[in-house]
Residue frames as a rotation matrix with the C-alpha (Angstrom) as fourth column:
MET 1
0.400 0.840 0.366 63.93
-0.573 -0.082 0.816 62.32
0.715 -0.536 0.448 -66.83
SER 2
-0.485 -0.618 0.619 64.96
-0.864 0.228 -0.450 61.09
0.137 -0.753 -0.644 -63.36
ARG 3
-0.833 0.111 -0.542 64.27
0.071 0.993 0.093 57.54
0.548 0.039 -0.835 -62.17
SER 4
-0.798 0.547 -0.254 61.81
0.313 0.015 -0.950 58.70
-0.516 -0.837 -0.183 -59.45
LYS 5
-0.351 0.675 -0.649 59.73
-0.721 -0.637 -0.273 60.63
-0.598 0.372 0.710 -62.01
LYS 6
-0.566 0.101 -0.818 59.68
-0.640 0.571 0.514 57.61
0.520 0.814 -0.259 -64.29
THR 7
-0.919 0.210 -0.334 58.42
0.356 0.807 -0.471 55.46
0.171 -0.552 -0.816 -61.37
VAL 8
-0.582 0.724 -0.370 55.65
-0.042 -0.481 -0.876 57.94
-0.812 -0.494 0.310 -60.56
ASN 9
-0.316 0.434 -0.844 54.60
-0.926 -0.333 0.176 58.16
-0.205 0.837 0.507 -64.21
SER 10
-0.768 -0.024 -0.640 54.63
-0.268 0.920 0.287 54.39
0.581 0.392 -0.713 -64.47
ALA 11
-0.860 0.465 -0.210 52.41
0.410 0.385 -0.827 54.11
-0.303 -0.797 -0.522 -61.39
LYS 12
-0.393 0.728 -0.562 49.98
-0.476 -0.684 -0.553 56.67
-0.786 0.050 0.616 -62.83
LYS 13
-0.443 0.181 -0.878 49.79
-0.856 0.206 0.474 54.78
0.267 0.962 0.064 -66.13
THR 14
-0.900 0.082 -0.429 49.13
0.157 0.977 -0.143 51.53
0.407 -0.196 -0.892 -64.25
ALA 15
-0.703 0.659 -0.268 46.39
0.218 -0.159 -0.963 53.18
-0.677 -0.735 -0.032 -62.20
ALA 16
-0.305 0.578 -0.757 44.78
-0.798 -0.588 -0.128 54.62
-0.519 0.566 0.641 -65.32
ALA 17
-0.509 0.037 -0.860 44.90
-0.677 0.600 0.427 51.29
0.532 0.799 -0.280 -67.13
ASN 18
-0.409 0.320 -0.855 43.69
0.425 0.895 0.132 49.23
0.807 -0.309 -0.502 -64.13
PRO 19
-0.443 0.257 0.859 41.52
-0.621 -0.779 -0.087 51.45
0.647 -0.572 0.504 -61.94
GLY 20
0.627 0.762 -0.159 39.59
-0.449 0.521 0.726 48.49
0.636 -0.383 0.669 -60.59
LYS 21
0.359 -0.581 -0.731 42.68
0.609 0.739 -0.288 46.75
0.707 -0.341 0.619 -59.29
VAL 22
-0.653 -0.630 0.420 43.98
0.138 -0.644 -0.752 49.89
0.745 -0.433 0.507 -57.60
VAL 23
-0.078 0.728 0.681 40.68
-0.825 -0.430 0.366 50.49
0.559 -0.534 0.634 -55.79
SER 24
0.734 0.362 -0.575 40.52
-0.097 0.893 0.439 46.82
0.672 -0.266 0.691 -54.86
ARG 25
-0.106 -0.870 -0.481 43.98
0.633 0.315 -0.708 46.93
0.767 -0.379 0.517 -53.30
LYS 26
-0.686 -0.108 0.720 43.11
-0.318 -0.845 -0.431 50.07
0.654 -0.524 0.545 -51.37
LYS 27
0.319 0.896 0.310 39.93
-0.786 0.067 0.615 48.53
0.530 -0.440 0.725 -50.03
LEU 28
0.564 -0.197 -0.802 41.80
0.304 0.953 -0.021 45.36
0.768 -0.232 0.598 -49.14
GLN 29
-0.553 -0.833 0.017 44.30
0.367 -0.261 -0.893 47.40
0.748 -0.487 0.450 -47.16
GLN 30
-0.439 0.491 0.753 41.48
-0.732 -0.681 0.017 49.21
0.522 -0.543 0.658 -45.37
LEU 31
0.621 0.693 -0.367 39.78
-0.408 0.685 0.603 45.91
0.669 -0.225 0.708 -44.65
GLN 32
0.177 -0.657 -0.733 42.96
0.562 0.679 -0.473 44.47
0.808 -0.328 0.489 -43.16
GLU 33
-0.746 -0.439 0.500 43.42
-0.074 -0.692 -0.718 47.55
0.661 -0.573 0.484 -40.98
HIS 34
-0.029 0.834 0.551 39.89
-0.898 -0.264 0.352 47.28
0.439 -0.484 0.757 -39.60
GLU 35
0.679 0.254 -0.689 40.23
-0.073 0.957 0.281 43.52
0.730 -0.140 0.669 -39.08
ALA 36
-0.349 -0.885 -0.309 43.41
0.411 0.151 -0.899 44.12
0.842 -0.441 0.311 -37.10
ILE 37
-0.635 0.200 0.746 41.48
-0.615 -0.715 -0.332 46.48
0.467 -0.670 0.577 -34.82
ILE 38
0.462 0.887 0.000 38.72
-0.752 0.392 0.529 43.91
0.469 -0.244 0.848 -34.32
SER 39
0.403 -0.396 -0.825 41.22
0.279 0.912 -0.301 41.13
0.872 -0.109 0.477 -33.62
LYS 40
-0.691 -0.699 0.186 42.95
0.094 -0.342 -0.935 43.30
0.717 -0.629 0.302 -31.04
ALA 41
-0.310 0.676 0.668 39.64
-0.884 -0.464 0.059 44.08
0.350 -0.572 0.742 -29.36
GLN 42
0.644 0.596 -0.480 38.64
-0.439 0.801 0.406 40.41
0.627 -0.051 0.777 -29.31
SER 43
0.135 -0.687 -0.714 41.91
0.533 0.658 -0.532 39.39
0.836 -0.309 0.454 -27.66
GLY 44
-0.262 -0.250 0.932 41.65
-0.432 -0.834 -0.344 42.25
0.863 -0.493 0.110 -25.15
PHE 45
0.652 0.585 0.483 39.72
-0.689 0.190 0.699 40.18
0.317 -0.789 0.526 -22.61
LEU 46
0.782 -0.448 -0.433 42.44
0.454 0.886 -0.096 37.53
0.427 -0.121 0.896 -22.67
GLU 47
-0.262 -0.892 0.368 45.12
0.328 -0.441 -0.835 40.14
0.908 -0.098 0.408 -22.00
SER 48
0.021 0.363 0.932 42.97
-0.750 -0.610 0.255 41.51
0.661 -0.704 0.259 -19.18
GLY 49
0.925 0.371 -0.083 42.57
-0.249 0.757 0.604 38.03
0.287 -0.538 0.793 -17.71
LYS 50
0.365 -0.882 -0.298 46.30
0.640 0.470 -0.607 37.42
0.676 0.031 0.737 -17.91
ALA 51
-0.420 -0.528 0.738 47.08
-0.087 -0.786 -0.612 40.72
0.903 -0.322 0.284 -16.16
LEU 52
0.332 0.637 0.695 44.43
-0.802 -0.197 0.564 40.20
0.497 -0.745 0.445 -13.48
LYS 53
0.870 -0.062 -0.488 45.78
0.193 0.956 0.222 36.70
0.453 -0.287 0.844 -12.81
ALA 54
-0.116 -0.992 -0.042 49.28
0.579 -0.034 -0.814 38.09
0.807 -0.118 0.579 -12.22
ILE 55
-0.355 0.051 0.933 47.93
-0.503 -0.852 -0.145 40.85
0.788 -0.521 0.328 -9.97
ARG 56
0.656 0.701 0.281 45.92
-0.643 0.324 0.694 38.34
0.395 -0.636 0.663 -7.95
ASP 57
0.806 -0.328 -0.493 48.47
0.370 0.929 -0.013 35.53
0.463 -0.172 0.870 -7.71
GLN 58
-0.224 -0.975 0.006 51.40
0.692 -0.163 -0.704 37.83
0.687 -0.154 0.710 -6.91
LYS 59
0.334 0.493 -0.803 49.26
0.925 -0.336 0.178 40.00
-0.182 -0.802 -0.568 -4.60
LEU 60
-0.640 -0.617 0.459 50.34
0.724 -0.684 0.090 43.09
0.258 0.390 0.884 -6.55
PHE 61
0.238 0.829 0.506 47.11
0.470 -0.554 0.687 44.85
0.850 0.074 -0.522 -5.52
LYS 62
0.586 -0.061 -0.808 48.70
0.797 -0.137 0.589 45.55
-0.147 -0.989 -0.032 -2.13
ALA 63
-0.510 -0.855 0.095 51.15
0.852 -0.486 0.196 47.91
-0.121 0.180 0.976 -3.83
SER 64
-0.543 0.393 0.742 48.24
0.202 -0.796 0.570 50.28
0.815 0.460 0.353 -4.48
GLY 65
-0.848 0.101 0.521 47.06
-0.505 -0.453 -0.735 50.16
0.162 -0.886 0.435 -0.87
HIS 66
0.179 0.964 -0.199 44.23
-0.820 0.258 0.511 47.65
0.543 0.072 0.836 -1.31
GLU 67
-0.121 -0.176 0.977 43.73
-0.880 0.475 -0.023 44.96
-0.460 -0.862 -0.213 1.30
ASN 68
-0.184 0.130 0.974 42.40
0.153 0.983 -0.102 42.32
-0.971 0.130 -0.201 -1.08
PHE 69
-0.910 -0.226 0.349 41.92
0.335 0.101 0.937 41.51
-0.246 0.969 -0.016 -4.75
GLU 70
-0.091 0.969 0.228 38.15
0.995 0.078 0.065 42.05
0.046 0.232 -0.972 -4.65
ALA 71
0.501 0.258 -0.826 38.48
0.474 -0.881 0.012 45.62
-0.724 -0.397 -0.564 -3.36
TYR 72
-0.507 -0.782 -0.361 41.19
0.024 -0.432 0.902 46.39
-0.862 0.449 0.237 -5.90
CYS 73
-0.786 0.216 0.579 39.13
0.618 0.315 0.721 45.20
-0.026 0.924 -0.381 -8.89
LEU 74
0.225 0.973 -0.058 36.01
0.973 -0.227 -0.032 47.05
-0.044 -0.049 -0.998 -7.76
LYS 75
0.537 -0.026 -0.843 37.70
0.304 -0.926 0.222 50.38
-0.786 -0.376 -0.490 -6.99
LYS 76
-0.454 -0.829 -0.327 40.27
-0.083 -0.326 0.942 50.40
-0.887 0.455 0.080 -9.78
TRP 77
-0.999 -0.025 -0.041 38.29
-0.045 0.188 0.981 48.90
-0.017 0.982 -0.189 -12.66
GLY 78
-0.300 0.953 0.033 34.69
-0.937 -0.288 -0.197 48.69
-0.179 -0.090 0.980 -11.49
TYR 79
-0.275 0.132 -0.952 34.83
-0.436 0.866 0.246 44.88
0.857 0.483 -0.180 -11.83
SER 80
0.667 0.452 0.592 33.04
-0.744 0.360 0.563 42.58
0.042 -0.816 0.576 -9.43
GLN 81
-0.258 -0.787 0.561 35.13
-0.753 0.528 0.393 39.72
-0.606 -0.321 -0.728 -8.05
ASN 82
0.280 0.470 0.837 32.94
0.146 0.841 -0.521 37.29
-0.949 0.268 0.167 -9.99
TYR 83
0.989 0.105 -0.103 33.59
-0.074 -0.245 -0.967 39.05
-0.127 0.964 -0.235 -13.29
SER 84
0.298 -0.953 -0.062 37.33
-0.954 -0.299 0.020 39.33
-0.037 0.053 -0.998 -12.61
ASN 85
-0.256 -0.368 0.894 37.55
-0.450 0.864 0.227 35.62
-0.855 -0.344 -0.387 -11.81
ARG 86
0.650 0.548 0.526 35.65
0.235 0.513 -0.825 34.83
-0.723 0.660 0.205 -15.01
LEU 87
0.827 -0.433 -0.359 38.18
-0.551 -0.498 -0.670 36.81
0.111 0.752 -0.650 -17.05
ILE 88
-0.156 -0.915 0.371 41.00
-0.940 0.253 0.230 34.90
-0.305 -0.313 -0.899 -15.36
ALA 89
0.015 0.252 0.968 39.23
-0.075 0.965 -0.250 31.59
-0.997 -0.069 0.033 -16.00
ALA 90
0.942 0.335 -0.039 38.80
-0.037 -0.013 -0.999 32.52
-0.335 0.942 0.000 -19.67
TYR 91
0.396 -0.879 -0.265 42.53
-0.903 -0.320 -0.288 33.20
0.169 0.353 -0.920 -19.93
ASN 92
-0.317 -0.501 0.805 43.36
-0.667 0.721 0.186 29.89
-0.674 -0.478 -0.563 -18.22
CYS 93
0.475 0.598 0.646 41.03
0.103 0.691 -0.715 28.11
-0.874 0.406 0.266 -20.64
TYR 94
0.899 -0.183 -0.397 42.73
-0.437 -0.369 -0.820 29.78
0.004 0.911 -0.412 -23.60
GLU 95
-0.028 -0.994 0.106 46.17
-0.995 0.039 0.096 28.66
-0.099 -0.103 -0.990 -22.40
VAL 96
-0.225 0.003 0.974 45.02
-0.288 0.955 -0.069 25.05
-0.931 -0.296 -0.214 -22.00
LEU 97
0.731 0.588 0.346 43.29
0.170 0.335 -0.927 24.90
-0.661 0.737 0.145 -25.39
LYS 98
0.711 -0.533 -0.458 46.20
-0.702 -0.497 -0.510 26.58
0.044 0.684 -0.728 -27.14
LYS 99
-0.267 -0.874 0.406 48.65
-0.882 0.391 0.263 24.08
-0.388 -0.288 -0.875 -25.70
GLU 100
-0.293 0.212 0.932 46.52
-0.052 0.970 -0.237 21.06
-0.955 -0.118 -0.273 -26.53
LEU 101
0.407 0.697 0.590 44.88
0.554 0.325 -0.766 22.00
-0.726 0.639 -0.254 -29.83
ALA 102
0.692 -0.085 -0.716 46.60
-0.427 -0.849 -0.313 24.89
-0.582 0.522 -0.624 -31.61
VAL 103
-0.368 -0.929 -0.030 49.56
-0.623 0.222 0.750 22.76
-0.690 0.295 -0.661 -32.69
SER 104
-0.522 0.233 0.820 47.18
0.479 0.876 0.057 20.39
-0.705 0.423 -0.569 -34.46
GLY 105
-0.970 0.076 0.233 45.69
0.163 -0.509 0.845 23.23
0.182 0.857 0.482 -36.49
ARG 106
-0.141 0.972 -0.186 42.31
0.957 0.182 0.224 23.25
0.252 -0.147 -0.957 -34.75
ILE 107
-0.234 0.135 0.963 40.65
0.057 -0.987 0.152 26.62
0.970 0.091 0.223 -34.38
LEU 108
-0.817 -0.072 -0.573 40.22
0.572 0.029 -0.820 28.10
0.076 -0.997 0.018 -30.91
PRO 109
0.213 0.921 -0.326 37.21
0.927 -0.296 -0.232 29.94
-0.310 -0.253 -0.917 -29.44
SER 110
-0.266 -0.300 0.916 36.76
0.791 -0.611 0.029 33.36
0.551 0.733 0.400 -31.04
ASN 111
-0.063 0.286 0.956 35.26
-0.227 -0.937 0.265 35.48
0.972 -0.201 0.124 -28.28
GLU 112
-0.726 -0.272 0.632 34.93
-0.617 -0.149 -0.773 36.05
0.304 -0.951 -0.060 -24.55
TYR 113
0.213 0.909 0.358 31.52
-0.974 0.225 0.007 34.39
-0.074 -0.350 0.934 -24.25
GLN 114
0.658 0.027 -0.753 32.77
-0.330 0.909 -0.256 31.10
0.677 0.416 0.607 -25.68
TYR 115
-0.410 -0.884 -0.223 35.78
-0.059 0.270 -0.961 31.00
0.910 -0.381 -0.163 -23.36
ARG 116
-0.658 0.167 0.734 33.76
-0.743 -0.299 -0.598 31.91
0.120 -0.940 0.320 -20.28
ALA 117
0.507 0.856 -0.096 31.15
-0.844 0.516 0.146 29.27
0.174 0.007 0.985 -21.11
LEU 118
0.409 -0.452 -0.792 33.85
-0.010 0.866 -0.499 26.60
0.912 0.212 0.350 -21.35
ALA 119
-0.615 -0.727 0.306 35.51
-0.255 -0.184 -0.949 27.88
0.746 -0.662 -0.072 -18.18
GLY 120
0.068 0.735 0.674 32.33
-0.979 -0.079 0.186 26.97
0.190 -0.673 0.715 -16.32
LEU 121
0.838 0.138 -0.527 33.39
-0.142 0.989 0.033 23.33
0.526 0.047 0.849 -16.67
LYS 122
0.726 -0.676 0.125 36.21
0.081 0.264 0.961 21.55
-0.683 -0.687 0.247 -14.86
GLU 123
0.166 -0.756 -0.634 39.61
-0.822 -0.461 0.335 22.20
-0.545 0.465 -0.698 -16.41
SER 124
-0.652 -0.442 0.616 39.90
-0.154 0.873 0.463 18.52
-0.743 0.207 -0.637 -17.33
GLN 125
0.079 0.798 0.597 36.78
0.655 0.410 -0.635 18.91
-0.751 0.441 -0.491 -19.52
TRP 126
0.204 0.037 -0.978 37.81
-0.326 -0.940 -0.104 21.99
-0.923 0.340 -0.179 -21.53
VAL 127
-0.704 -0.566 -0.428 39.57
-0.588 0.128 0.799 20.20
-0.397 0.814 -0.424 -24.38
LYS 128
-0.794 0.471 0.384 36.92
0.522 0.852 0.034 17.49
-0.311 0.227 -0.923 -24.66
ALA 129
0.130 0.917 -0.378 34.16
0.495 -0.390 -0.776 20.08
-0.859 -0.087 -0.504 -24.71
TRP 130
0.062 -0.142 -0.988 35.75
-0.586 -0.807 0.079 22.25
-0.808 0.574 -0.133 -27.38
LYS 131
-0.927 -0.375 -0.012 36.47
-0.250 0.594 0.765 19.23
-0.279 0.712 -0.644 -29.59
GLN 132
-0.467 0.836 0.289 32.78
0.759 0.547 -0.353 18.33
-0.453 0.054 -0.890 -29.34
VAL 133
0.262 0.527 -0.809 31.78
0.037 -0.843 -0.537 21.89
-0.964 0.111 -0.241 -30.23
LEU 134
-0.412 -0.514 -0.752 33.94
-0.731 -0.307 0.609 21.76
-0.544 0.801 -0.250 -33.36
ALA 135
-0.952 0.102 0.290 32.50
0.214 0.897 0.387 18.37
-0.220 0.431 -0.875 -34.27
ASP 136
-0.082 0.994 -0.074 28.96
0.708 0.006 -0.706 19.69
-0.701 -0.111 -0.704 -33.89
ALA 137
0.146 0.076 -0.986 29.79
-0.339 -0.933 -0.122 22.78
-0.929 0.352 -0.110 -35.96
ALA 138
0.329 -0.040 0.943 31.00
0.646 0.739 -0.194 20.53
-0.689 0.673 0.269 -38.80
GLY 139
-0.452 -0.651 0.610 33.03
0.891 -0.293 0.348 23.27
-0.048 0.701 0.712 -40.43
GLU 140
0.357 0.649 0.672 30.46
0.577 -0.719 0.387 26.01
0.734 0.250 -0.631 -39.88
PRO 141
-0.414 -0.491 0.767 31.23
-0.256 -0.746 -0.615 29.09
0.874 -0.451 0.183 -37.74
VAL 142
-0.477 0.193 -0.857 30.89
0.783 0.536 -0.315 28.38
0.399 -0.822 -0.407 -34.03
VAL 143
-0.106 0.512 0.853 28.20
-0.255 -0.843 0.474 30.39
0.961 -0.168 0.220 -32.22
GLY 144
-0.620 -0.213 0.755 27.60
-0.739 -0.164 -0.653 30.77
0.263 -0.963 -0.055 -28.50
GLU 145
0.398 0.880 0.258 24.58
-0.916 0.397 0.060 28.46
-0.050 -0.260 0.964 -28.53
MET 146
0.549 -0.257 -0.795 26.74
-0.216 0.875 -0.433 25.54
0.807 0.410 0.425 -29.71
VAL 147
-0.566 -0.824 0.032 29.18
-0.173 0.080 -0.982 26.02
0.806 -0.561 -0.188 -26.83
GLU 148
-0.432 0.476 0.766 26.40
-0.902 -0.237 -0.361 26.39
0.010 -0.847 0.531 -24.28
LYS 149
0.608 0.708 -0.358 24.72
-0.726 0.679 0.109 23.23
0.320 0.194 0.927 -25.53
VAL 150
0.201 -0.634 -0.747 27.88
0.077 0.770 -0.633 21.13
0.977 0.070 0.203 -25.07
VAL 151
-0.741 -0.504 0.445 28.68
-0.338 -0.292 -0.895 22.71
0.580 -0.813 0.046 -21.70
ASN 152
-0.069 0.816 0.574 25.16
-0.998 -0.057 -0.039 22.05
0.000 -0.575 0.818 -20.38
LYS 153
0.666 0.295 -0.685 25.33
-0.421 0.907 -0.019 18.46
0.616 0.302 0.728 -21.61
LEU 154
-0.205 -0.847 -0.491 28.61
0.173 0.462 -0.870 17.83
0.963 -0.263 0.052 -19.76
LYS 155
-0.801 -0.031 0.597 27.19
-0.525 -0.443 -0.727 19.50
0.287 -0.896 0.338 -16.66
GLY 156
-0.773 0.597 -0.213 24.03
0.621 0.782 -0.063 17.44
0.129 -0.181 -0.975 -16.90
THR 157
-0.658 0.532 -0.532 21.94
-0.105 -0.765 -0.635 20.61
-0.746 -0.362 0.560 -17.15
PRO 158
0.049 0.756 0.652 18.62
0.780 0.379 -0.498 20.28
-0.624 0.533 -0.571 -19.04
PRO 159
-0.706 -0.291 0.645 18.48
0.676 -0.548 0.493 22.38
0.210 0.784 0.584 -22.24
LYS 160
-0.674 0.446 -0.589 16.79
0.066 -0.758 -0.649 25.75
-0.736 -0.476 0.481 -21.84
LYS 161
-0.001 0.751 0.660 13.51
0.970 0.162 -0.183 26.37
-0.245 0.640 -0.729 -23.58
GLY 162
-0.457 -0.177 -0.872 13.40
0.102 -0.984 0.146 29.52
-0.883 -0.022 0.468 -25.64
LYS 163
0.618 0.679 -0.396 11.92
-0.265 -0.295 -0.918 31.17
-0.741 0.672 -0.003 -28.66
HIS 164
0.005 -0.577 0.817 13.07
0.747 0.545 0.381 30.07
-0.665 0.608 0.433 -32.08
TYR 165
0.374 0.054 -0.926 14.29
-0.450 -0.862 -0.232 32.35
-0.811 0.504 -0.299 -34.81
ARG 166
0.813 -0.017 0.582 15.09
0.463 0.626 -0.628 31.63
-0.353 0.780 0.517 -38.43
LEU 167
0.123 -0.854 -0.506 18.56
-0.455 -0.501 0.736 32.05
-0.882 0.140 -0.450 -39.87
GLY 168
-0.714 -0.262 -0.649 18.47
-0.699 0.231 0.676 31.45
-0.027 0.937 -0.348 -43.62
LYS 169
-0.002 0.708 -0.706 16.82
-0.531 0.597 0.601 28.05
0.848 0.376 0.375 -43.99
ARG 170
-0.501 -0.258 -0.826 17.75
0.463 0.726 -0.508 26.93
0.731 -0.637 -0.244 -40.50
SER 171
0.526 0.613 0.590 15.88
-0.293 -0.520 0.802 27.49
0.799 -0.595 -0.094 -37.27
ALA 172
-0.362 -0.681 -0.637 17.54
0.523 0.417 -0.743 27.60
0.771 -0.602 0.206 -33.87
THR 173
0.484 0.477 -0.733 16.94
0.874 -0.226 0.430 28.71
0.040 -0.849 -0.527 -30.31
LYS 174
0.751 -0.181 0.636 17.59
-0.019 -0.967 -0.253 32.39
0.661 0.178 -0.729 -29.81
PRO 175
-0.154 -0.901 -0.405 21.11
0.562 0.257 -0.786 32.67
0.813 -0.348 0.467 -28.30
PRO 176
0.504 0.372 -0.779 21.04
0.864 -0.207 0.460 33.79
0.010 -0.905 -0.426 -24.64
GLU 177
-0.486 -0.759 -0.433 23.73
0.735 -0.623 0.267 36.39
-0.472 -0.189 0.861 -25.32
ALA 178
-0.647 0.328 0.688 21.34
0.442 -0.575 0.689 38.14
0.622 0.750 0.227 -27.72
LYS 179
0.481 0.858 -0.177 18.82
0.604 -0.179 0.777 38.58
0.635 -0.481 -0.605 -24.90
LYS 180
0.226 -0.497 -0.838 21.57
0.883 -0.259 0.392 39.90
-0.411 -0.828 0.380 -22.65
LEU 181
-0.776 -0.554 0.301 22.59
0.630 -0.666 0.399 42.46
-0.021 0.499 0.866 -25.27
VAL 182
-0.105 0.834 0.541 19.00
0.452 -0.445 0.773 43.71
0.886 0.326 -0.331 -25.47
LYS 183
0.700 0.371 -0.610 18.90
0.691 -0.140 0.709 44.20
0.178 -0.918 -0.355 -21.69
ILE 184
-0.193 -0.865 -0.464 22.30
0.842 -0.389 0.374 45.93
-0.504 -0.318 0.803 -21.69
GLY 185
-0.708 -0.028 0.705 21.17
0.556 -0.637 0.533 48.23
0.434 0.770 0.467 -24.50
THR 186
0.359 0.925 0.125 18.04
0.540 -0.315 0.780 49.13
0.761 -0.213 -0.613 -22.51
LEU 187
0.524 -0.237 -0.818 20.14
0.796 -0.206 0.570 50.06
-0.304 -0.949 0.081 -19.46
VAL 188
-0.572 -0.820 0.005 22.54
0.743 -0.516 0.426 52.18
-0.347 0.247 0.905 -21.52
ASN 189
-0.460 0.479 0.748 19.72
0.508 -0.549 0.664 54.00
0.728 0.685 0.009 -23.34
LYS 190
0.606 0.709 -0.361 18.01
0.676 -0.219 0.704 54.72
0.419 -0.671 -0.612 -20.05
ALA 191
0.165 -0.652 -0.740 21.20
0.786 -0.366 0.498 56.30
-0.596 -0.664 0.452 -18.71
LEU 192
-0.756 -0.496 0.428 21.80
0.653 -0.530 0.540 58.32
-0.041 0.688 0.725 -21.89
ASN 193
-0.128 0.814 0.567 18.27
0.530 -0.427 0.733 59.68
0.839 0.394 -0.376 -21.83
ASN 194
0.901 0.420 -0.107 18.75
0.291 -0.403 0.868 60.86
0.322 -0.813 -0.486 -18.27
LYS 195
0.081 -0.996 0.043 22.33
0.675 0.023 -0.738 62.18
0.734 0.088 0.674 -18.42
ALA 196
-0.023 -0.069 0.997 21.60
-0.348 -0.935 -0.073 65.19
0.937 -0.349 -0.003 -16.23
ASN 197
0.585 0.367 0.723 20.76
-0.790 0.059 0.610 62.98
0.181 -0.928 0.324 -13.24
VAL 198
0.785 -0.358 -0.506 23.45
0.260 0.931 -0.256 60.32
0.563 0.069 0.824 -13.70
THR 199
0.676 -0.570 0.466 25.78
-0.733 -0.453 0.508 60.51
-0.078 -0.685 -0.724 -10.71
LYS 200
-0.324 -0.892 -0.316 28.99
-0.854 0.419 -0.309 58.58
0.408 0.169 -0.897 -10.19
ALA 201
-0.625 0.147 0.767 27.20
-0.506 0.671 -0.541 56.22
-0.594 -0.727 -0.345 -7.82
LYS 202
0.478 0.874 0.083 24.44
-0.425 0.312 -0.850 55.54
-0.769 0.371 0.521 -10.35
LEU 203
0.428 -0.412 -0.804 27.05
-0.861 0.082 -0.501 54.99
0.273 0.907 -0.320 -13.07
LEU 204
-0.689 -0.701 0.182 28.84
-0.719 0.630 -0.295 52.40
0.092 -0.334 -0.938 -10.93
GLU 205
-0.238 0.710 0.662 25.48
-0.370 0.564 -0.738 50.74
-0.898 -0.421 0.128 -10.24
LEU 206
0.691 0.483 -0.538 24.81
-0.642 0.069 -0.763 50.63
-0.331 0.873 0.358 -13.99
LEU 207
-0.066 -0.824 -0.563 28.24
-0.895 0.298 -0.331 49.08
0.441 0.482 -0.757 -14.68
THR 208
-0.722 -0.166 0.671 27.61
-0.560 0.710 -0.427 46.45
-0.406 -0.684 -0.606 -12.00
LYS 209
0.278 0.915 0.293 24.27
-0.381 0.385 -0.841 45.50
-0.882 0.122 0.455 -13.60
ILE 210
0.623 -0.106 -0.775 25.91
-0.776 0.047 -0.629 45.25
0.103 0.993 -0.053 -17.03
GLN 211
-0.480 -0.876 -0.047 28.69
-0.842 0.475 -0.255 43.04
0.246 -0.083 -0.966 -15.62
LYS 212
-0.456 0.387 0.802 26.13
-0.407 0.710 -0.574 40.73
-0.791 -0.588 -0.166 -14.05
LEU 213
0.671 0.724 -0.161 24.29
-0.438 0.212 -0.874 40.43
-0.598 0.657 0.459 -17.37
ALA 214
0.408 -0.602 -0.687 27.57
-0.829 0.070 -0.554 39.78
0.382 0.796 -0.470 -19.21
ALA 215
-0.467 -0.639 0.612 28.71
-0.853 0.508 -0.120 37.19
-0.234 -0.578 -0.782 -16.66
């Protein structure tokens, strides 16, 4: 019997003797593949911010015939200038936090909302604010409400009043991003239910409304 056949037979015997382990390894591999996709999607806004920053700072938008950065973003990507600048600010915030905190092993913000909330502060406050967020989280996963609370405190903005919801045994104010998602979902469903009458102009109007809600 050849060596390759012996290897195959050995693998089959192992699978038969330990079916649970084989399935577990397969599921682990699938999990890792899906997690890689999610991680890539989560970092996408940072890559977009980095690219937009280069296009803006180096005036590369002129190469495509656009007079200014605002017109380029709107016509090429459907982004308002405000949203584009927020993506750039999020990338700048990431670079500052990475430089100051990543080397010490501290975790960094995990999504666009957290970065954009921090970017609403002065650059000199970013590190201080994120350290406070981590301190408040006390080892628990950071959610958008925690970041917003610290940011509002540093800005001197009074806390927003909102409905409370229960998460396990804890109660907390309903995160503002959850309300935004509901509104975005309503807009999308409205468009899907009226596909026959959705023109390009209406689609751009819908995208603009969604960007304003996400901002």
